[in-house]
Steps between C-alpha positions, in 0.01 A plus 500: 500500500569677830222582746541875450468455121183297549346767724595771248324308224193448722493872583520590130211265417282651774585852385416419137172339606416806711572728204273298271220514757542876544497562124195279456307660783584847369371402156183355651441812711554729200263293286229531766554877516486528120171311495354747750485297819459740792665267750761289316658389829164359610477306172844350560417413861179334382700291256760403761235393751276312259728415206201598285649634176200722428631752755775582249442654160626323190618841372873487414495128588484588871288196586738263326803662662367487856387141460863399435606617846480248781266651759712382794809659349308821434388517864854424613639786291231737622589425862873532434444841344253612764722398788819614329668163542 
């Protein structure tokens, strides 16, 4: 395998992982809104900082979904998106 093929595969894996994280976080956010949380972003931030699953509703399996995401990878993706990198 050539180096450029390897980097293409790595890029594809990162992009797929980023898409899964985005879909999951969108589902979690929507579940919090549906359950009537006034500040769903604050709930997600609380979860990220503490890793306490009670910040996230179990509605639509949101708690299970978010617990499958590695917190370090989630923070990495948030920074990439925030900084546009």
